[in-house]
N, C-alpha and C positions, 0 to 999 in steps of 0.2 A: 723267733725266726724271722727272716726277711727274704724277699725275692727281689734282688736288685736293691732299690731304695724303697720298695713298697712294704708297708707294715702288714704282717699277717693278722687276720682277724678270724675269730671263731664264734659260733653261736652255741651258748651253753644253756642247757635246760635245767632249771632248779626244781628238783622233785619236792622240796619243802615249801614251795610257794605256788602251788597249783599249776605246776608246769610252766612257770614264767620263763621266757627265753630272754637271755641277755647277750648282747654283742660284746665280746671281749677282745681288746687289742693287746697283742703280745709284742713288746718292744723294749728297747734300751734307750739310754739317755741320748745317744747320737741320733737315733732314728726320730725321737721326739723333736730334737732341734732341727733336723733336716726337714721334717714335716712342717714345722712352724715357718721355716724359711720359705718353703714351697708356697704356703698360704700367703705370706707377706708378698712374695713375688707376684702371686696371682692378683693380690689387691692392687699393687702398683701398676700391673699391666692390664687391669680391667677384667680379668677372668673371674675374680671374686669380688662381690659388691661390698661396699662399706656397710650396708645394712646387715649383711651376713656376719661381718666381724662384730658389729654392735650386738647382735643377738647372741653370738657366741660368748662375748664378754659378760653380758647380762646373765646368761645361763650359768656362769661360774660365780655368780653372786656379786658382781661389780655394781657400783652405783651408776646412775645415768651419766654423771660427770666423768667417772673413770672410763666408762665404755666409749664416750665421745672422744676422750683423750687418746685412748688406745687405738681407735679406728683411724685417727689422724696422724699416727706415728709414721714417719718416713724412713727413719734409720732402722735397718734390720736388727742390729744389736739391741737397740732400745725396745724394739717390738718383741724380741726374744725375752728380754729381762722382764718386761711388763707381763707377758703371757705366763712366764714361770711364777711370777709373784701371785697372779690370779689363781693359778693351779695349786700353789702351795697353800694359799689361804682357804681355798675351797675344800681342801682335804683330799684331792685326787692323788697327790703324791704323798706317800706315807713311808715312814722309816720302818725297818724291820723291828718286830716287837721288842727284842732284847736291846736294840740300840735306843729305841724310844724310852725304854725303862731306865737305862743308864743316864740318858739326857735329863729325864724328869728328876731323877735323884740328884743329879748335879745342880739343876736349877734350884732345888730346895735349899742347897747350901748357900745360895746367894743372898737369901733373906730379902728378896725384892719386895717393894711395898704393895704389890698387887697379889690377889688371891688366885693363883693359877688353877685351883681346883674348881672354881666357879665358872661356868660357861658364859655368864653375863659379865665377867670381869673384863674391864676395858683398859688397855694400855697402848702406848706407842713404842715402836722399836726403830732405832736409827742405827745404821751401820756406816761408820766413817772409815773407809779403807784408804790408807796412804801407803807408807812403806815403799815397796818395789813398784807399786802401781804408778807412782809419780814419775818413774823413769821412762815409762813407755805409754801404757794405755790412757792414763789421765793427763799426760803432759799437754795435749792439744786443748782439752777442756779447761785446764787451769789457765792457759794463755788466753783463751776465749773469754773466760769469766773476768779476768783482770782488765782485758782490753775494753770490755763493755762498761767498765768503771773508770775509764780514762787512763789506764796504766799500760803503756806500751812495753814496759819492763816490769813483770810481776814483783811486788815487794816480798812475797813469800812464794814458795813453790807448791802451794796447795790452796784449795778453796776453803775459806774460813767456815767455822761451824755455824755462825749466824745465818749463813746462806741457806742451810738446810731448814731453818725455822720458818722460812717464807712459805713453805708448803702447808703450814697451818692455815685453815680458813679463819679469817678474822672474825666472822660472825660467831664462830664457836668459842671465841675467847672474850666475848663481850657480855657482861651481865649488868642489866639496868644502867646501861650507858657507861659503865666503868670497865676498862680493859683489864681483864684478869686471866691468868692461865693457871689452872689447877689440874694437871694431868700427870699420870705416872708414865715415865719414859725409861725404857731400857736402852742404854747406849753401848754399842760394841765398837771398839776401835783398836787399831794396832799402833796408835799414837796417843796413848792416854795422858801423858804429861802435858803436851801442848793443848790437847782438847780441854783438859781441866783448867788450864790457864785461860782459855777462850771463854769457858763458861763463867769463870770468876769475873770476867769483865762485863757480863751482861747486867743490865739494870735490875735491881730488885724491886718487885711489886708485891706487897702483902706477904713478904717473907719468902717469895719464890722468885726464880729467875725469869725475866721477861726478855724474849727475843724480838 
């Protein structure tokens, strides 16, 4: 429930945990987004300090670098996307059990190279969304990207795959002075044919693709 744009909160007492009291917020997706926009507006206007945003990000399990980046975001949409990514990764947002079960069973059919049953299994996920996004939401960013590379007229209407690879920390890809990349990557895209062609153009290093 909500009162205006305020999210209702309750204090619940757990009889199985020595009477521990937990504050529970009851909300929906729209209210979460509105609340984050309210927080971001407060940050820009000075009502919420950058240190508070840093601590909030760290409490969600972000690294120092991620928290620093998050606290310096000026675009509200980017702020929202980053916050949702942190909440998803921390486990705050969960799927209904039967949906989670169906997704897990579907993932098993992919035969991906990582062991998703192990909590210490590490992999990267990249989502390259093109399609209808190129007509509206991404059009400005595509032009901005190509202009930064000296093209007033973009040679293609999308940002190339190799651009995504720049987010890898170079130090993580260096072993004994030799640049190597050995990581499991799950790639989701609505433009698989072109993305496969882009991957095929990357230089091979030790049998793997190097971006």
